[in-house]
C-alpha positions as CSV (number, residue, x, y, z in Angstrom):
1,M,-7.7,-28.9,-22.1
2,S,-5.3,-31.7,-21.2
3,P,-3.2,-31.2,-18.1
4,T,0.4,-30.2,-18.3
5,P,2.4,-33.4,-18.8
6,L,4.7,-34.6,-16.1
7,P,8.2,-35.0,-17.5
8,E,10.2,-38.1,-17.1
9,I,13.0,-37.9,-14.5
10,P,16.0,-39.9,-15.8
11,C,17.3,-42.5,-13.4
12,V,20.9,-42.0,-14.6
13,A,22.1,-38.6,-15.4
14,D,24.8,-36.0,-14.8
15,E,24.2,-33.7,-11.8
16,V,22.8,-30.8,-13.7
17,T,20.4,-32.9,-15.7
18,A,19.2,-34.7,-12.6
19,V,18.6,-31.6,-10.5
20,R,17.0,-29.7,-13.3
21,S,14.8,-32.7,-14.1
22,F,13.4,-32.8,-10.5
23,L,12.9,-29.0,-10.6
24,T,11.0,-29.3,-14.0
25,Y,8.9,-32.2,-12.6
26,F,7.8,-30.2,-9.5
27,R,7.1,-27.1,-11.5
28,A,4.8,-29.1,-13.8
29,T,3.2,-30.8,-10.7
30,L,2.3,-27.4,-9.3
31,R,1.0,-26.1,-12.6
32,R,-1.2,-29.2,-13.0
33,Q,-2.8,-28.7,-9.6
34,A,-4.0,-25.2,-10.6
35,E,-5.2,-26.0,-14.2
36,G,-8.9,-26.0,-15.0
37,L,-9.9,-24.2,-11.8
38,T,-11.8,-20.9,-11.6
39,A,-10.5,-17.7,-10.0
40,E,-12.7,-18.5,-7.0
41,Q,-11.3,-22.0,-6.7
42,L,-7.8,-20.7,-7.0
43,D,-8.5,-18.4,-4.1
44,R,-10.0,-21.1,-1.8
45,A,-8.0,-22.1,1.2
46,L,-7.9,-25.3,3.1
47,A,-8.5,-24.5,6.8
48,P,-6.8,-23.8,9.1
49,S,-4.2,-22.4,6.6
50,P,-4.9,-19.3,4.5
51,M,-2.8,-20.9,1.7
52,T,-4.4,-21.0,-1.8
53,L,-3.4,-22.5,-5.1
54,G,-3.4,-19.0,-6.6
55,G,-1.2,-17.9,-3.7
56,L,1.2,-20.8,-4.4
57,L,1.5,-19.8,-8.0
58,S,2.2,-16.2,-7.1
59,H,4.6,-17.1,-4.3
60,L,6.6,-19.6,-6.5
61,A,6.8,-17.0,-9.3
62,F,8.3,-14.7,-6.8
63,V,10.7,-17.4,-5.5
64,E,11.9,-18.1,-9.1
65,D,12.7,-14.4,-9.7
66,Y,14.1,-13.9,-6.2
67,W,16.6,-16.7,-6.3
68,C,17.5,-17.0,-10.0
69,S,17.6,-13.3,-11.0
70,H,18.0,-11.3,-7.8
71,V,20.3,-13.4,-5.6
72,L,22.1,-15.4,-8.3
73,H,22.7,-12.5,-10.7
74,G,22.3,-9.4,-8.5
75,A,19.5,-8.0,-10.7
76,E,16.8,-5.8,-9.2
77,P,13.5,-7.7,-8.6
78,A,11.3,-7.7,-11.6
79,E,7.7,-6.5,-11.8
80,P,5.4,-6.9,-10.1
81,W,7.7,-7.7,-7.1
82,C,9.7,-4.4,-7.2
83,S,6.6,-2.2,-6.8
84,L,4.8,-4.2,-4.1
85,D,4.6,-2.6,-0.6
86,W,6.5,-5.3,1.3
87,A,6.6,-3.3,4.5
88,A,2.8,-3.2,4.6
89,D,2.5,-6.9,3.8
90,P,5.5,-9.2,4.1
91,D,3.5,-12.0,2.5
92,R,2.4,-9.8,-0.5
93,D,3.7,-12.5,-2.9
94,W,1.0,-14.8,-1.6
95,H,-1.8,-12.3,-1.2
96,R,-1.4,-10.6,-4.6
97,A,-3.1,-13.6,-6.2
98,A,-6.5,-12.7,-4.9
99,G,-8.6,-11.2,-7.6
100,Q,-6.4,-12.4,-10.5
101,T,-7.8,-14.7,-13.2
102,P,-6.4,-18.2,-13.6
103,E,-5.0,-17.0,-17.0
104,Q,-3.1,-14.1,-15.3
105,L,-1.7,-16.3,-12.6
106,L,-0.6,-19.1,-14.9
107,A,0.9,-16.6,-17.4
108,A,2.9,-14.8,-14.7
109,Y,4.0,-18.1,-13.3
110,D,5.1,-19.4,-16.7
111,A,7.0,-16.2,-17.5
112,A,8.8,-16.5,-14.2
113,V,9.9,-20.0,-14.9
114,V,11.1,-19.1,-18.4
115,A,13.1,-16.2,-17.0
116,A,14.5,-18.3,-14.2
117,D,15.6,-21.0,-16.6
118,A,17.4,-18.4,-18.7
119,A,19.1,-17.1,-15.6
120,I,20.1,-20.6,-14.6
121,D,21.5,-21.2,-18.1
122,R,23.6,-18.0,-17.9
123,A,25.0,-19.1,-14.6
124,L,25.8,-22.7,-15.8
125,A,27.8,-21.2,-18.6
126,V,30.1,-19.4,-16.1
127,K,31.3,-22.1,-13.7
128,G,28.5,-24.7,-13.8
129,L,26.9,-25.6,-10.5
130,D,29.9,-24.0,-8.7
131,T,28.9,-20.5,-9.9
132,L,28.5,-18.3,-6.8
133,A,25.6,-16.0,-6.4
134,E,26.1,-12.2,-6.6
135,L,24.2,-11.5,-3.4
136,E,24.5,-13.1,0.0
137,R,21.5,-14.7,1.6
138,H,21.4,-14.9,5.4
139,G,25.1,-13.8,5.5
140,S,26.4,-16.4,3.2
141,V,27.2,-16.6,-0.5
142,V,25.5,-19.6,-2.0
143,S,26.3,-21.6,-5.2
144,L,24.0,-22.3,-8.1
145,R,24.0,-25.9,-6.9
146,W,22.6,-24.7,-3.5
147,I,20.0,-22.5,-5.2
148,L,18.7,-25.3,-7.5
149,L,18.5,-27.8,-4.5
150,H,16.7,-25.1,-2.5
151,L,14.2,-24.7,-5.4
152,V,13.6,-28.4,-5.5
153,E,13.0,-28.4,-1.8
154,E,10.7,-25.4,-2.0
155,Y,8.6,-27.0,-4.8
156,A,8.5,-30.4,-3.2
157,R,7.1,-29.0,0.0
158,H,4.6,-26.8,-1.8
159,A,3.5,-29.6,-4.2
160,G,2.3,-31.5,-1.1
161,H,0.3,-28.4,-0.1
162,A,-1.1,-28.1,-3.6
163,D,-2.2,-31.8,-3.6
164,L,-4.2,-31.3,-0.4
165,I,-5.7,-28.0,-1.5
166,R,-6.8,-29.3,-4.9
167,E,-8.4,-32.4,-3.3
168,S,-10.4,-30.2,-1.0
169,I,-11.6,-28.1,-3.9
170,D,-13.0,-30.7,-6.3
171,G,-11.9,-34.1,-5.0
172,T,-9.2,-34.5,-7.7
173,T,-6.3,-36.6,-6.6
174,G,-3.4,-38.2,-8.4
175,L,-2.5,-35.2,-10.6
């Protein structure tokens, strides 16, 4: 299986294309770090952190749904998020990955990305990047522009984590 290709990021582009290109790049980077690993490898942490590549896939699938569907459009959280016991485990988005197969984790992640992209497209059709979210976050209404930049930031931070975790698992670097 060949790894997920890393898309080109245009050096000159309009704002929507530029931001979405960076988001697409970091999504592909995370996916590549998890490809080809077993369930046990996806559940392996790099001490002292309990973070795993499987947990990253699960967490970022949640982040995609949370920001692009729930906050942006006011939709109820999708499954599996809406039926998780968040009171018992506030980090359930990370921990639910344990025991799942690589295929399950990657399929759930891919589905979350497709749904998020559709939600982003709907918002872009309203007022472009200036579309305001339906729900407040931390007492403020945010724009689609803010949400996209936040997603890029979230992915960029976690892509670095994924690089280190993958290298600790099998020595693979430069994905």
